N, C-alpha and C positions, 0 to 999 in steps of 0.2 A: 351171870358171867363171872368167872373166877378172877381174883386179883392176880396181877402179874408182878413177880419180883424181878427187878431188872438190875443187873450189874453192868454199868457202862464199860465198854471195852476201850481202854485208853492206850492200846499198844502203839498207836502212832503219835502219842503225846510226848512231852518232854520227860526226861528221867525224874525231875522233881515231883511229878504228880503220881509216880508209881512207887511201889515198894522196891527196895533194893536188897542185895545180898542173896545168898544161896537159900533156896526154899522159901523165900518170902518171909524171912524171920523179922524183918523190920515192920513196924506198924504201918498200916495204910490209912490215909485220911479219907473219910467218906462223909456223905450227907445221907441222913437216915430219916425215913418217914415210917412211924409205927401206928397201929390201930388203936392202942390203949394209951390214954394220957399217962405220962410218967414212966412208961415201960422202956427198959434198956435191954437189948439182947445180950446174952451171955458173952463175956469176953470183950465187949465194947466199952471204951472209955469216952464218956461225953466230954467234948471240948467246949462247945457253945450251944445253948438252947435257943432256938428261935421261938418255939412255943412248946406246949406239953407233948406234942406228937411229932415234932420236927426239930432235928438237931444235927450238929456236926460231931464226928467222933473219930477215934482211932481204933483199929482192930487188926488182928493178924489175918493172914490169908485163910488159915483154918477156921477162924471165927467167922469170916465172911462166908465161907462155904457152909458153916452151920446155920447161918442166918437164912439160907435158901429154904431150909426146912422149918423155920420158925413161923407159925401161923400169925403171930402178932406183928411181923415185919411186913410192911406194905411195899417199900422199895429202898434200895441202897444204890447210891451213885458215887463213884470215885470223885473226890474233890480235885479241882484243877486250880493251879496258881494263876491268878490274873496279873499279867504284866501291864500295870497302868502307868501312864506317864507321871 
């Protein structure tokens, strides 16, 4: 069974969790799972590593699009701000 690369649609979420500006020029915060330890997709800037294959990052919309064709990327999900008390 092939791996599925999923980009969560957050169109109904708050503006803080999405990119802003024309053409998505602002970086998007994402959570990334890769297949190879230590691998970082092109254009992604690691923010925090959970382990060698799981991390949070920032990337442009075009870099996110490029990740859909990267065989080392298992999944990408847009990060969402948690409003905790």
